[in-house]
PDB file with one MODEL, atoms N, CA, C and O in Angstrom:
MODEL        1
ATOM      1  N   UNK A   1       1.004  -1.297   0.072  1.00  0.00           N
ATOM      2  CA  UNK A   1      -0.005   0.322   0.218  1.00  0.00           C
ATOM      3  C   UNK A   1       0.815   1.059   0.008  1.00  0.00           C
ATOM      4  O   UNK A   1       2.007   0.874   0.255  1.00  0.00           O
ATOM      5  N   UNK A   2       0.205   2.280  -0.616  1.00  0.00           N
ATOM      6  CA  UNK A   2       1.493   3.887  -0.807  1.00  0.00           C
ATOM      7  C   UNK A   2       0.593   4.918  -0.259  1.00  0.00           C
ATOM      8  O   UNK A   2      -0.613   4.868  -0.505  1.00  0.00           O
ATOM      9  N   UNK A   3       0.966   5.597   0.271  1.00  0.00           N
ATOM     10  CA  UNK A   3       0.278   6.606   0.950  1.00  0.00           C
ATOM     11  C   UNK A   3       0.911   7.806   0.236  1.00  0.00           C
ATOM     12  O   UNK A   3       2.079   7.815  -0.154  1.00  0.00           O
ATOM     13  N   UNK A   4      -0.077   8.959   0.078  1.00  0.00           N
ATOM     14  CA  UNK A   4       0.331   9.650  -1.038  1.00  0.00           C
ATOM     15  C   UNK A   4       0.446  10.645   0.347  1.00  0.00           C
ATOM     16  O   UNK A   4       0.011  10.414   1.475  1.00  0.00           O
ATOM     17  N   UNK A   5       1.340  12.072  -0.253  1.00  0.00           N
ATOM     18  CA  UNK A   5       1.411  13.163   0.982  1.00  0.00           C
ATOM     19  C   UNK A   5       0.176  13.937   0.934  1.00  0.00           C
ATOM     20  O   UNK A   5       0.044  14.647   1.931  1.00  0.00           O
ATOM     21  N   UNK A   6      -0.946  14.037  -0.075  1.00  0.00           N
ATOM     22  CA  UNK A   6      -1.992  14.927   0.429  1.00  0.00           C
ATOM     23  C   UNK A   6      -2.868  13.870   1.216  1.00  0.00           C
ATOM     24  O   UNK A   6      -3.626  14.286   2.092  1.00  0.00           O
ATOM     25  N   UNK A   7      -2.790  12.468   0.927  1.00  0.00           N
ATOM     26  CA  UNK A   7      -3.587  11.895   2.551  1.00  0.00           C
ATOM     27  C   UNK A   7      -2.865  12.105   3.605  1.00  0.00           C
ATOM     28  O   UNK A   7      -3.288  12.774   4.547  1.00  0.00           O
ATOM     29  N   UNK A   8      -1.530  11.489   3.579  1.00  0.00           N
ATOM     30  CA  UNK A   8      -1.117  12.111   4.608  1.00  0.00           C
ATOM     31  C   UNK A   8      -1.207  13.425   5.361  1.00  0.00           C
ATOM     32  O   UNK A   8      -1.137  13.473   6.589  1.00  0.00           O
ATOM     33  N   UNK A   9      -1.345  14.356   4.682  1.00  0.00           N
ATOM     34  CA  UNK A   9      -1.907  15.735   5.111  1.00  0.00           C
ATOM     35  C   UNK A   9      -2.499  15.827   5.410  1.00  0.00           C
ATOM     36  O   UNK A   9      -2.633  16.768   6.193  1.00  0.00           O
ATOM     37  N   UNK A  10      -3.682  14.841   5.103  1.00  0.00           N
ATOM     38  CA  UNK A  10      -5.048  15.613   5.572  1.00  0.00           C
ATOM     39  C   UNK A  10      -5.425  15.160   6.929  1.00  0.00           C
ATOM     40  O   UNK A  10      -6.405  15.471   7.606  1.00  0.00           O
ATOM     41  N   UNK A  11      -4.091  14.076   7.271  1.00  0.00           N
ATOM     42  CA  UNK A  11      -4.299  13.382   8.828  1.00  0.00           C
ATOM     43  C   UNK A  11      -3.991  14.403   9.909  1.00  0.00           C
ATOM     44  O   UNK A  11      -3.273  15.378   9.690  1.00  0.00           O
ATOM     45  N   UNK A  12      -4.685  14.091  11.350  1.00  0.00           N
ATOM     46  CA  UNK A  12      -4.492  14.999  12.337  1.00  0.00           C
ATOM     47  C   UNK A  12      -2.625  14.989  12.597  1.00  0.00           C
ATOM     48  O   UNK A  12      -1.762  14.539  11.843  1.00  0.00           O
ATOM     49  N   UNK A  13      -2.502  15.521  13.660  1.00  0.00           N
ATOM     50  CA  UNK A  13      -1.023  15.005  14.198  1.00  0.00           C
ATOM     51  C   UNK A  13      -0.877  13.957  14.727  1.00  0.00           C
ATOM     52  O   UNK A  13       0.029  13.221  14.336  1.00  0.00           O
ATOM     53  N   UNK A  14      -1.628  13.612  15.660  1.00  0.00           N
ATOM     54  CA  UNK A  14      -1.794  12.661  16.376  1.00  0.00           C
ATOM     55  C   UNK A  14      -2.315  11.368  15.488  1.00  0.00           C
ATOM     56  O   UNK A  14      -2.086  10.314  16.081  1.00  0.00           O
ATOM     57  N   UNK A  15      -2.907  11.211  14.313  1.00  0.00           N
ATOM     58  CA  UNK A  15      -2.702  10.174  13.346  1.00  0.00           C
ATOM     59  C   UNK A  15      -1.989  10.082  12.999  1.00  0.00           C
ATOM     60  O   UNK A  15      -1.621   8.908  12.959  1.00  0.00           O
ATOM     61  N   UNK A  16      -0.927  11.225  12.321  1.00  0.00           N
ATOM     62  CA  UNK A  16       0.287  10.778  11.753  1.00  0.00           C
ATOM     63  C   UNK A  16       1.179  10.179  12.721  1.00  0.00           C
ATOM     64  O   UNK A  16       1.760   9.186  12.285  1.00  0.00           O
ATOM     65  N   UNK A  17       1.478  10.537  14.035  1.00  0.00           N
ATOM     66  CA  UNK A  17       2.009  10.081  14.957  1.00  0.00           C
ATOM     67  C   UNK A  17       2.340   8.524  15.085  1.00  0.00           C
ATOM     68  O   UNK A  17       3.324   7.784  15.104  1.00  0.00           O
ATOM     69  N   UNK A  18       0.881   8.451  15.164  1.00  0.00           N
ATOM     70  CA  UNK A  18       0.862   7.064  15.261  1.00  0.00           C
ATOM     71  C   UNK A  18       0.774   6.250  14.095  1.00  0.00           C
ATOM     72  O   UNK A  18       1.318   5.147  14.145  1.00  0.00           O
ATOM     73  N   UNK A  19       0.192   6.594  13.064  1.00  0.00           N
ATOM     74  CA  UNK A  19       1.249   5.684  11.946  1.00  0.00           C
ATOM     75  C   UNK A  19       2.380   5.653  11.824  1.00  0.00           C
ATOM     76  O   UNK A  19       2.730   4.583  11.327  1.00  0.00           O
ATOM     77  N   UNK A  20       3.511   6.586  12.119  1.00  0.00           N
ATOM     78  CA  UNK A  20       4.791   6.381  12.075  1.00  0.00           C
ATOM     79  C   UNK A  20       5.290   5.746  12.943  1.00  0.00           C
ATOM     80  O   UNK A  20       6.375   5.166  12.907  1.00  0.00           O
ATOM     81  N   UNK A  21       4.059   5.842  14.340  1.00  0.00           N
ATOM     82  CA  UNK A  21       4.610   4.736  15.184  1.00  0.00           C
ATOM     83  C   UNK A  21       4.482   3.447  15.038  1.00  0.00           C
ATOM     84  O   UNK A  21       5.227   2.528  15.379  1.00  0.00           O
ATOM     85  N   UNK A  22       3.306   3.456  14.414  1.00  0.00           N
ATOM     86  CA  UNK A  22       2.872   1.232  13.822  1.00  0.00           C
ATOM     87  C   UNK A  22       3.863   1.444  12.504  1.00  0.00           C
ATOM     88  O   UNK A  22       4.820   0.674  12.581  1.00  0.00           O
ATOM     89  N   UNK A  23       3.887   2.038  11.658  1.00  0.00           N
ATOM     90  CA  UNK A  23       4.710   1.835  10.467  1.00  0.00           C
ATOM     91  C   UNK A  23       5.786   2.254  10.009  1.00  0.00           C
ATOM     92  O   UNK A  23       6.343   1.704   9.058  1.00  0.00           O
ATOM     93  N   UNK A  24       6.233   3.254  10.589  1.00  0.00           N
ATOM     94  CA  UNK A  24       7.429   4.245   9.947  1.00  0.00           C
ATOM     95  C   UNK A  24       8.615   3.395  10.642  1.00  0.00           C
ATOM     96  O   UNK A  24       8.752   2.806  11.714  1.00  0.00           O
ATOM     97  N   UNK A  25       9.353   3.611   9.567  1.00  0.00           N
ATOM     98  CA  UNK A  25      11.181   3.113   9.891  1.00  0.00           C
ATOM     99  C   UNK A  25      11.939   4.244   9.925  1.00  0.00           C
ATOM    100  O   UNK A  25      11.820   4.850   8.860  1.00  0.00           O
ATOM    101  N   UNK A  26      12.635   4.762  10.662  1.00  0.00           N
ATOM    102  CA  UNK A  26      13.416   5.927  10.896  1.00  0.00           C
ATOM    103  C   UNK A  26      14.680   5.385   9.785  1.00  0.00           C
ATOM    104  O   UNK A  26      15.021   4.244   9.472  1.00  0.00           O
ATOM    105  N   UNK A  27      15.181   6.701   9.368  1.00  0.00           N
ATOM    106  CA  UNK A  27      16.320   5.829   8.117  1.00  0.00           C
ATOM    107  C   UNK A  27      17.291   6.956   8.068  1.00  0.00           C
ATOM    108  O   UNK A  27      18.160   6.982   7.196  1.00  0.00           O
ATOM    109  N   UNK A  28      17.156   8.084   9.157  1.00  0.00           N
ATOM    110  CA  UNK A  28      18.119   9.085   9.103  1.00  0.00           C
ATOM    111  C   UNK A  28      17.433   9.788  10.230  1.00  0.00           C
ATOM    112  O   UNK A  28      16.321   9.578  10.715  1.00  0.00           O
ATOM    113  N   UNK A  29      18.647  10.960  10.639  1.00  0.00           N
ATOM    114  CA  UNK A  29      18.230  11.959  12.005  1.00  0.00           C
ATOM    115  C   UNK A  29      19.302  13.300  11.793  1.00  0.00           C
ATOM    116  O   UNK A  29      20.472  13.304  11.409  1.00  0.00           O
ATOM    117  N   UNK A  30      18.520  14.282  12.152  1.00  0.00           N
ATOM    118  CA  UNK A  30      19.875  15.668  12.070  1.00  0.00           C
ATOM    119  C   UNK A  30      19.500  16.666  13.100  1.00  0.00           C
ATOM    120  O   UNK A  30      18.481  16.570  13.785  1.00  0.00           O
ATOM    121  N   UNK A  31      20.193  17.440  13.165  1.00  0.00           N
ATOM    122  CA  UNK A  31      19.716  18.479  14.151  1.00  0.00           C
ATOM    123  C   UNK A  31      19.312  19.848  13.531  1.00  0.00           C
ATOM    124  O   UNK A  31      20.097  19.980  12.592  1.00  0.00           O
ATOM    125  N   UNK A  32      18.392  21.073  13.571  1.00  0.00           N
ATOM    126  CA  UNK A  32      18.515  22.337  13.166  1.00  0.00           C
ATOM    127  C   UNK A  32      17.990  23.271  14.098  1.00  0.00           C
ATOM    128  O   UNK A  32      16.767  23.303  14.230  1.00  0.00           O
ATOM    129  N   UNK A  33      18.659  23.988  14.726  1.00  0.00           N
ATOM    130  CA  UNK A  33      18.612  24.916  15.917  1.00  0.00           C
ATOM    131  C   UNK A  33      17.953  24.138  16.965  1.00  0.00           C
ATOM    132  O   UNK A  33      18.617  23.288  17.560  1.00  0.00           O
ATOM    133  N   UNK A  34      16.793  24.319  17.245  1.00  0.00           N
ATOM    134  CA  UNK A  34      16.336  23.906  18.733  1.00  0.00           C
ATOM    135  C   UNK A  34      15.682  22.390  18.277  1.00  0.00           C
ATOM    136  O   UNK A  34      15.700  21.607  19.227  1.00  0.00           O
ATOM    137  N   UNK A  35      15.248  21.953  17.326  1.00  0.00           N
ATOM    138  CA  UNK A  35      14.821  20.623  16.843  1.00  0.00           C
ATOM    139  C   UNK A  35      15.797  19.535  16.595  1.00  0.00           C
ATOM    140  O   UNK A  35      16.849  19.481  15.958  1.00  0.00           O
ATOM    141  N   UNK A  36      15.102  18.667  17.316  1.00  0.00           N
ATOM    142  CA  UNK A  36      15.791  17.108  16.784  1.00  0.00           C
ATOM    143  C   UNK A  36      14.840  16.753  15.428  1.00  0.00           C
ATOM    144  O   UNK A  36      13.664  16.935  15.745  1.00  0.00           O
ATOM    145  N   UNK A  37      14.952  16.342  14.134  1.00  0.00           N
ATOM    146  CA  UNK A  37      14.793  16.052  13.029  1.00  0.00           C
ATOM    147  C   UNK A  37      14.754  14.881  12.752  1.00  0.00           C
ATOM    148  O   UNK A  37      15.890  14.482  12.498  1.00  0.00           O
ATOM    149  N   UNK A  38      13.582  13.672  12.622  1.00  0.00           N
ATOM    150  CA  UNK A  38      14.067  12.554  12.630  1.00  0.00           C
ATOM    151  C   UNK A  38      13.315  11.900  10.896  1.00  0.00           C
ATOM    152  O   UNK A  38      12.085  11.908  10.858  1.00  0.00           O
ATOM    153  N   UNK A  39      13.885  11.510   9.911  1.00  0.00           N
ATOM    154  CA  UNK A  39      13.640  10.936   8.664  1.00  0.00           C
ATOM    155  C   UNK A  39      12.840   9.904   9.018  1.00  0.00           C
ATOM    156  O   UNK A  39      13.280   9.169   9.902  1.00  0.00           O
ATOM    157  N   UNK A  40      11.487   9.591   8.432  1.00  0.00           N
ATOM    158  CA  UNK A  40      11.165   8.106   8.427  1.00  0.00           C
ATOM    159  C   UNK A  40      10.504   7.603   7.167  1.00  0.00           C
ATOM    160  O   UNK A  40       9.955   8.319   6.330  1.00  0.00           O
ATOM    161  N   UNK A  41      10.605   6.480   7.134  1.00  0.00           N
ATOM    162  CA  UNK A  41       9.949   5.828   5.731  1.00  0.00           C
ATOM    163  C   UNK A  41       8.728   5.406   5.626  1.00  0.00           C
ATOM    164  O   UNK A  41       8.872   4.232   5.969  1.00  0.00           O
ATOM    165  N   UNK A  42       7.561   5.546   5.379  1.00  0.00           N
ATOM    166  CA  UNK A  42       6.659   5.392   5.616  1.00  0.00           C
ATOM    167  C   UNK A  42       5.680   4.876   4.396  1.00  0.00           C
ATOM    168  O   UNK A  42       5.243   5.658   3.551  1.00  0.00           O
ATOM    169  N   UNK A  43       5.427   3.656   4.401  1.00  0.00           N
ATOM    170  CA  UNK A  43       4.351   3.171   3.057  1.00  0.00           C
ATOM    171  C   UNK A  43       5.083   3.956   1.946  1.00  0.00           C
ATOM    172  O   UNK A  43       4.325   4.782   1.437  1.00  0.00           O
ATOM    173  N   UNK A  44       6.191   3.952   1.472  1.00  0.00           N
ATOM    174  CA  UNK A  44       6.749   4.655   0.630  1.00  0.00           C
ATOM    175  C   UNK A  44       6.786   6.174   0.268  1.00  0.00           C
ATOM    176  O   UNK A  44       6.874   6.675  -0.853  1.00  0.00           O
ATOM    177  N   UNK A  45       6.696   6.809   1.529  1.00  0.00           N
ATOM    178  CA  UNK A  45       6.685   8.214   1.728  1.00  0.00           C
ATOM    179  C   UNK A  45       7.817   8.446   2.627  1.00  0.00           C
ATOM    180  O   UNK A  45       8.113   7.649   3.517  1.00  0.00           O
ATOM    181  N   UNK A  46       8.516   9.648   2.376  1.00  0.00           N
ATOM    182  CA  UNK A  46       9.551  10.003   3.293  1.00  0.00           C
ATOM    183  C   UNK A  46       8.808  11.483   4.066  1.00  0.00           C
ATOM    184  O   UNK A  46       8.462  12.546   3.551  1.00  0.00           O
ATOM    185  N   UNK A  47       8.759  11.079   5.279  1.00  0.00           N
ATOM    186  CA  UNK A  47       8.677  11.777   6.412  1.00  0.00           C
ATOM    187  C   UNK A  47       9.296  12.867   7.619  1.00  0.00           C
ATOM    188  O   UNK A  47       9.844  12.273   8.548  1.00  0.00           O
ATOM    189  N   UNK A  48       9.286  13.804   7.687  1.00  0.00           N
ATOM    190  CA  UNK A  48      10.129  14.701   8.900  1.00  0.00           C
ATOM    191  C   UNK A  48       9.603  14.546  10.239  1.00  0.00           C
ATOM    192  O   UNK A  48       8.489  15.043  10.405  1.00  0.00           O
ATOM    193  N   UNK A  49      10.048  14.071  11.068  1.00  0.00           N
ATOM    194  CA  UNK A  49       8.944  14.522  12.181  1.00  0.00           C
ATOM    195  C   UNK A  49      10.143  15.523  12.829  1.00  0.00           C
ATOM    196  O   UNK A  49      11.353  15.328  12.713  1.00  0.00           O
ATOM    197  N   UNK A  50       9.606  16.454  13.421  1.00  0.00           N
ATOM    198  CA  UNK A  50      10.049  17.677  14.183  1.00  0.00           C
ATOM    199  C   UNK A  50       9.726  17.755  15.612  1.00  0.00           C
ATOM    200  O   UNK A  50       8.619  18.110  16.014  1.00  0.00           O
ATOM    201  N   UNK A  51      10.975  17.325  16.591  1.00  0.00           N
ATOM    202  CA  UNK A  51      10.983  17.414  18.167  1.00  0.00           C
ATOM    203  C   UNK A  51      11.437  19.076  18.625  1.00  0.00           C
ATOM    204  O   UNK A  51      12.318  19.820  18.194  1.00  0.00           O
ATOM    205  N   UNK A  52      10.634  19.209  19.449  1.00  0.00           N
ATOM    206  CA  UNK A  52      11.340  20.419  19.889  1.00  0.00           C
ATOM    207  C   UNK A  52      11.935  20.230  21.197  1.00  0.00           C
ATOM    208  O   UNK A  52      11.101  19.836  22.013  1.00  0.00           O
ATOM    209  N   UNK A  53      13.190  20.393  21.701  1.00  0.00           N
ATOM    210  CA  UNK A  53      14.561  19.666  22.437  1.00  0.00           C
ATOM    211  C   UNK A  53      14.167  20.154  23.550  1.00  0.00           C
ATOM    212  O   UNK A  53      14.069  19.465  24.566  1.00  0.00           O
ATOM    213  N   UNK A  54      13.771  21.949  23.477  1.00  0.00           N
ATOM    214  CA  UNK A  54      14.185  23.091  24.514  1.00  0.00           C
ATOM    215  C   UNK A  54      12.531  22.467  25.443  1.00  0.00           C
ATOM    216  O   UNK A  54      12.454  22.052  26.599  1.00  0.00           O
ATOM    217  N   UNK A  55      11.108  22.662  24.134  1.00  0.00           N
ATOM    218  CA  UNK A  55      10.103  21.951  25.255  1.00  0.00           C
ATOM    219  C   UNK A  55       9.919  20.999  25.231  1.00  0.00           C
ATOM    220  O   UNK A  55       8.746  20.737  25.499  1.00  0.00           O
ATOM    221  N   UNK A  56      10.579  20.115  25.007  1.00  0.00           N
ATOM    222  CA  UNK A  56      10.205  18.730  24.950  1.00  0.00           C
ATOM    223  C   UNK A  56       9.114  17.985  24.129  1.00  0.00           C
ATOM    224  O   UNK A  56       8.618  16.911  24.470  1.00  0.00           O
ATOM    225  N   UNK A  57       8.798  18.686  23.000  1.00  0.00           N
ATOM    226  CA  UNK A  57       7.286  18.266  22.292  1.00  0.00           C
ATOM    227  C   UNK A  57       7.273  17.963  21.080  1.00  0.00           C
ATOM    228  O   UNK A  57       7.628  18.795  20.245  1.00  0.00           O
ATOM    229  N   UNK A  58       6.901  16.830  20.755  1.00  0.00           N
ATOM    230  CA  UNK A  58       6.336  17.041  19.284  1.00  0.00           C
ATOM    231  C   UNK A  58       6.069  18.455  18.470  1.00  0.00           C
ATOM    232  O   UNK A  58       5.020  18.930  18.905  1.00  0.00           O
ATOM    233  N   UNK A  59       6.474  19.053  17.743  1.00  0.00           N
ATOM    234  CA  UNK A  59       6.758  20.111  16.822  1.00  0.00           C
ATOM    235  C   UNK A  59       5.607  20.148  15.476  1.00  0.00           C
ATOM    236  O   UNK A  59       4.569  20.809  15.442  1.00  0.00           O
ATOM    237  N   UNK A  60       6.047  19.392  14.596  1.00  0.00           N
ATOM    238  CA  UNK A  60       5.201  19.060  13.419  1.00  0.00           C
ATOM    239  C   UNK A  60       5.786  17.710  12.878  1.00  0.00           C
ATOM    240  O   UNK A  60       6.856  17.181  13.180  1.00  0.00           O
ATOM    241  N   UNK A  61       4.874  17.306  12.054  1.00  0.00           N
ATOM    242  CA  UNK A  61       5.058  16.069  11.319  1.00  0.00           C
ATOM    243  C   UNK A  61       5.172  16.438   9.385  1.00  0.00           C
ATOM    244  O   UNK A  61       4.267  17.198   9.042  1.00  0.00           O
ATOM    245  N   UNK A  62       5.859  16.124   8.528  1.00  0.00           N
ATOM    246  CA  UNK A  62       5.944  16.609   6.874  1.00  0.00           C
ATOM    247  C   UNK A  62       6.067  15.840   6.293  1.00  0.00           C
ATOM    248  O   UNK A  62       6.803  14.930   6.674  1.00  0.00           O
ATOM    249  N   UNK A  63       5.624  15.794   5.441  1.00  0.00           N
ATOM    250  CA  UNK A  63       5.977  14.568   4.076  1.00  0.00           C
ATOM    251  C   UNK A  63       7.413  15.673   3.517  1.00  0.00           C
ATOM    252  O   UNK A  63       7.397  16.872   3.794  1.00  0.00           O
ATOM    253  N   UNK A  64       8.345  15.159   2.878  1.00  0.00           N
ATOM    254  CA  UNK A  64       9.451  15.496   2.018  1.00  0.00           C
ATOM    255  C   UNK A  64       9.456  15.626   0.850  1.00  0.00           C
ATOM    256  O   UNK A  64      10.191  14.866   0.220  1.00  0.00           O
ATOM    257  N   UNK A  65       8.872  16.349   0.315  1.00  0.00           N
ATOM    258  CA  UNK A  65       8.126  16.700  -1.025  1.00  0.00           C
ATOM    259  C   UNK A  65       9.152  17.283  -1.859  1.00  0.00           C
ATOM    260  O   UNK A  65       8.941  17.283  -3.072  1.00  0.00           O
ATOM    261  N   UNK A  66      10.421  17.869  -1.339  1.00  0.00           N
ATOM    262  CA  UNK A  66      11.502  18.340  -1.888  1.00  0.00           C
ATOM    263  C   UNK A  66      12.540  17.381  -2.137  1.00  0.00           C
ATOM    264  O   UNK A  66      12.650  16.529  -1.255  1.00  0.00           O
ATOM    265  N   UNK A  67      13.587  17.267  -3.422  1.00  0.00           N
ATOM    266  CA  UNK A  67      14.863  16.680  -3.179  1.00  0.00           C
ATOM    267  C   UNK A  67      15.829  17.331  -2.193  1.00  0.00           C
ATOM    268  O   UNK A  67      16.634  16.697  -1.511  1.00  0.00           O
ATOM    269  N   UNK A  68      15.631  19.012  -2.179  1.00  0.00           N
ATOM    270  CA  UNK A  68      16.623  19.970  -1.461  1.00  0.00           C
ATOM    271  C   UNK A  68      16.248  19.388   0.302  1.00  0.00           C
ATOM    272  O   UNK A  68      17.154  19.737   1.058  1.00  0.00           O
ATOM    273  N   UNK A  69      15.112  18.600   1.017  1.00  0.00           N
ATOM    274  CA  UNK A  69      15.330  18.716   2.048  1.00  0.00           C
ATOM    275  C   UNK A  69      16.039  17.249   2.582  1.00  0.00           C
ATOM    276  O   UNK A  69      16.434  17.056   3.732  1.00  0.00           O
ATOM    277  N   UNK A  70      16.098  16.312   1.508  1.00  0.00           N
ATOM    278  CA  UNK A  70      16.745  15.211   1.723  1.00  0.00           C
ATOM    279  C   UNK A  70      18.472  15.905   1.961  1.00  0.00           C
ATOM    280  O   UNK A  70      19.200  15.471   2.854  1.00  0.00           O
ATOM    281  N   UNK A  71      18.795  16.730   1.248  1.00  0.00           N
ATOM    282  CA  UNK A  71      20.681  17.438   0.839  1.00  0.00           C
ATOM    283  C   UNK A  71      20.579  17.306   2.515  1.00  0.00           C
ATOM    284  O   UNK A  71      21.257  16.327   2.828  1.00  0.00           O
ATOM    285  N   UNK A  72      19.843  18.076   3.986  1.00  0.00           N
ATOM    286  CA  UNK A  72      20.427  17.990   4.878  1.00  0.00           C
ATOM    287  C   UNK A  72      21.197  16.570   5.402  1.00  0.00           C
ATOM    288  O   UNK A  72      22.135  16.579   6.200  1.00  0.00           O
ATOM    289  N   UNK A  73      20.564  15.245   4.743  1.00  0.00           N
ATOM    290  CA  UNK A  73      20.700  14.302   5.352  1.00  0.00           C
ATOM    291  C   UNK A  73      21.479  13.576   4.761  1.00  0.00           C
ATOM    292  O   UNK A  73      21.742  12.467   5.226  1.00  0.00           O
ATOM    293  N   UNK A  74      22.142  14.104   3.377  1.00  0.00           N
ATOM    294  CA  UNK A  74      23.140  13.233   2.517  1.00  0.00           C
ATOM    295  C   UNK A  74      24.278  13.387   2.711  1.00  0.00           C
ATOM    296  O   UNK A  74      24.937  12.495   2.175  1.00  0.00           O
ATOM    297  N   UNK A  75      25.161  14.481   3.505  1.00  0.00           N
ATOM    298  CA  UNK A  75      26.674  14.414   4.020  1.00  0.00           C
ATOM    299  C   UNK A  75      26.716  13.381   5.099  1.00  0.00           C
ATOM    300  O   UNK A  75      27.754  12.751   5.301  1.00  0.00           O
ATOM    301  N   UNK A  76      25.338  13.126   5.990  1.00  0.00           N
ATOM    302  CA  UNK A  76      25.696  12.120   7.205  1.00  0.00           C
ATOM    303  C   UNK A  76      25.507  10.714   6.709  1.00  0.00           C
ATOM    304  O   UNK A  76      26.221   9.807   7.137  1.00  0.00           O
ATOM    305  N   UNK A  77      24.434  10.481   5.694  1.00  0.00           N
ATOM    306  CA  UNK A  77      24.491   9.092   4.795  1.00  0.00           C
ATOM    307  C   UNK A  77      25.491   8.785   4.170  1.00  0.00           C
ATOM    308  O   UNK A  77      25.540   7.562   4.039  1.00  0.00           O
ATOM    309  N   UNK A  78      26.565   9.446   3.582  1.00  0.00           N
ATOM    310  CA  UNK A  78      27.912   9.131   2.955  1.00  0.00           C
ATOM    311  C   UNK A  78      28.986   8.959   4.070  1.00  0.00           C
ATOM    312  O   UNK A  78      29.768   8.011   4.006  1.00  0.00           O
ATOM    313  N   UNK A  79      29.047   9.988   5.238  1.00  0.00           N
ATOM    314  CA  UNK A  79      29.772   9.781   6.047  1.00  0.00           C
ATOM    315  C   UNK A  79      29.701   8.456   6.791  1.00  0.00           C
ATOM    316  O   UNK A  79      30.757   8.105   7.315  1.00  0.00           O
ATOM    317  N   UNK A  80      28.477   7.529   6.956  1.00  0.00           N
ATOM    318  CA  UNK A  80      27.846   7.064   7.632  1.00  0.00           C
ATOM    319  C   UNK A  80      28.383   5.417   6.916  1.00  0.00           C
ATOM    320  O   UNK A  80      28.883   4.534   7.613  1.00  0.00           O
ATOM    321  N   UNK A  81      28.150   5.297   5.474  1.00  0.00           N
ATOM    322  CA  UNK A  81      28.583   4.518   4.682  1.00  0.00           C
ATOM    323  C   UNK A  81      30.298   4.729   4.310  1.00  0.00           C
ATOM    324  O   UNK A  81      30.908   3.756   3.867  1.00  0.00           O
ATOM    325  N   UNK A  82      30.681   5.432   4.421  1.00  0.00           N
ATOM    326  CA  UNK A  82      32.123   5.245   4.463  1.00  0.00           C
ATOM    327  C   UNK A  82      32.930   4.553   5.614  1.00  0.00           C
ATOM    328  O   UNK A  82      33.703   3.596   5.596  1.00  0.00           O
ATOM    329  N   UNK A  83      32.529   5.286   6.525  1.00  0.00           N
ATOM    330  CA  UNK A  83      32.674   4.638   7.782  1.00  0.00           C
ATOM    331  C   UNK A  83      32.935   2.957   8.187  1.00  0.00           C
ATOM    332  O   UNK A  83      33.887   2.392   8.727  1.00  0.00           O
ATOM    333  N   UNK A  84      31.431   2.385   7.580  1.00  0.00           N
ATOM    334  CA  UNK A  84      31.191   1.457   7.523  1.00  0.00           C
ATOM    335  C   UNK A  84      32.151   0.182   6.835  1.00  0.00           C
ATOM    336  O   UNK A  84      32.495  -0.971   7.094  1.00  0.00           O
ATOM    337  N   UNK A  85      32.327   1.237   5.772  1.00  0.00           N
ATOM    338  CA  UNK A  85      33.121   0.166   4.387  1.00  0.00           C
ATOM    339  C   UNK A  85      34.305   0.356   5.097  1.00  0.00           C
ATOM    340  O   UNK A  85      34.873  -0.732   5.182  1.00  0.00           O
ATOM    341  N   UNK A  86      34.841   1.109   5.564  1.00  0.00           N
ATOM    342  CA  UNK A  86      36.413   1.208   6.763  1.00  0.00           C
ATOM    343  C   UNK A  86      36.425   0.405   7.369  1.00  0.00           C
ATOM    344  O   UNK A  86      37.431  -0.301   7.425  1.00  0.00           O
ATOM    345  N   UNK A  87      35.258   0.126   8.140  1.00  0.00           N
ATOM    346  CA  UNK A  87      35.183  -0.923   9.335  1.00  0.00           C
ATOM    347  C   UNK A  87      35.480  -2.404   8.731  1.00  0.00           C
ATOM    348  O   UNK A  87      36.228  -3.169   9.339  1.00  0.00           O
ATOM    349  N   UNK A  88      34.870  -2.766   7.529  1.00  0.00           N
ATOM    350  CA  UNK A  88      34.437  -3.805   6.929  1.00  0.00           C
ATOM    351  C   UNK A  88      36.013  -4.252   5.948  1.00  0.00           C
ATOM    352  O   UNK A  88      36.305  -5.406   5.636  1.00  0.00           O
ATOM    353  N   UNK A  89      36.808  -3.060   5.624  1.00  0.00           N
ATOM    354  CA  UNK A  89      38.125  -3.306   4.946  1.00  0.00           C
ATOM    355  C   UNK A  89      38.861  -3.341   5.833  1.00  0.00           C
ATOM    356  O   UNK A  89      39.935  -3.732   5.377  1.00  0.00           O
ATOM    357  N   UNK A  90      38.962  -3.107   7.183  1.00  0.00           N
ATOM    358  CA  UNK A  90      39.817  -2.890   8.285  1.00  0.00           C
ATOM    359  C   UNK A  90      40.302  -4.439   8.582  1.00  0.00           C
ATOM    360  O   UNK A  90      41.083  -4.675   9.504  1.00  0.00           O
TER     361      UNK A  90
ENDMDL
END
């Protein structure tokens, strides 16, 4: 089953949170200002979950619709792959 970004956006914040908790797979994470941001794969959709570190609460959940949104994760993913390869070859 594939979930469209439009269908996902129509859900409430709580429905989005529950769906991610039940069916989501975290693929990456990053920090921006006071937010911890986790990237999840959910039924063919990539979704960012923004958590306010200072307020210790969920801030927002949004699908990643633009390739530029994924650029923030690309460098970390490349470094992780590089370090894994070095460990394997050592």
